[in-house]
N, C-alpha and C positions, 0 to 999 in steps of 0.2 A: 356543470353549473345550476347549483340550486338557488330557486327566486326568494327563498326563504331563511336567506342568512342573517345572522342577528344586523350585522351592516344595510342589508338591505330595508328591514324592518325598521331598524330603527328611523330609518330616513323617509319611510313611509308613514310612521307615526309624529315625526317630529320635523318632519321636512316644511316647506315652502305649501304643498297639496294637501298637508294633514286633512284639514279639514273637511276637501272634497274626497279625499281616499273615504274616510267615515260615512260621509253621504252616500258614496256611492255601495258602500258594502251594507250601509242602512238597507238603501232601496234594492238591493240584488235580495238581501235577508229575508225583506218585506215579501218578494215576490215567491221566494223558497217558502217561507213559512205561510203563505197562502194555499199553496200547492199540497202538501202533505206535512205530516207532524213531523217527521225529520227533517224537514228543510228549517224547523224552529229552531234545530239544535245549530244545525248547520246554518242560519243566519247568525246565531248568537256566536258561534264562532268565528265569523269574519267580521263582525263589531268590535271582537275582542280582541283578532288579531289586528284591526287599526285603530283600537283604542292606544293612549297612549301611556295608562296607567291601567292597574287591575281593579280600582274602583271605580273607573270612567265605564270600563270595561262592561261588570256587572250592571251596570246604571244604562248604558246603551243599550245591553241585552234586555233589559226590564222594562225599556221603551219601546224596543223591537215589538215586544210581546205583546205589550201594551196596542199597538200600532195594528198588530194583527188581529188583533180582538176588535176593537174598533171597526177596524174595516170588515172582518166577519158579522158582529152586529149589523151593521149598516146594510149590509148584503140580505141578511135575515128580514130586516125592515121593509128594504126594497121588492124579494117575494112573497111578503108576508106572514111570514112563518115565525116572527119574533118571540109572538107571544108561544106557541107551542113549545119553542127551543128554549124559552125561560122556565117552563112547567114540566120542563124532562127529570129536576132535580140531581139526583147524582150523576147523569148525563152530561148536563150543565155546569156544574162543577168541575168534571174532568177538563171540558172543553177550556174554562176560564182557569183551572191550575197549569194545564199543558202549556198555555197560549204564554202566562206569564213566568213560570218556573223553568220550563226549556231553553230559554232563549237564553239567559241567566247562567243555567247550566256549561251551554256551550261555548258563552265567552269566559268560562273561566280556564278556558285553555291560555288563554294570558298569562295567567301565572306558572304557565309550563313555559313560555317560548320570552 
């Protein structure tokens, strides 16, 4: 028996604990996205599966990426390398772009399920 049946997904998205499920998926996504860039896609997919609509899935993915980027910037500030990271040009843009584009890409799975 599969956990991702349409009835089970509908219950997760619209049930009594739908907000809790989405918050849990968001927290797991932040942890995954903090470890590796593939975690950004996986975290986006998690929040996408938990979101009630496709629009909310994309927005949740964007919020997830922004949160991971903010935590990364705070970590760089704490270790004293934020200025060097900001001055790296294209690599800085790559890390910002990946963190803001990959989670919504993963959240697009909501349109398939």
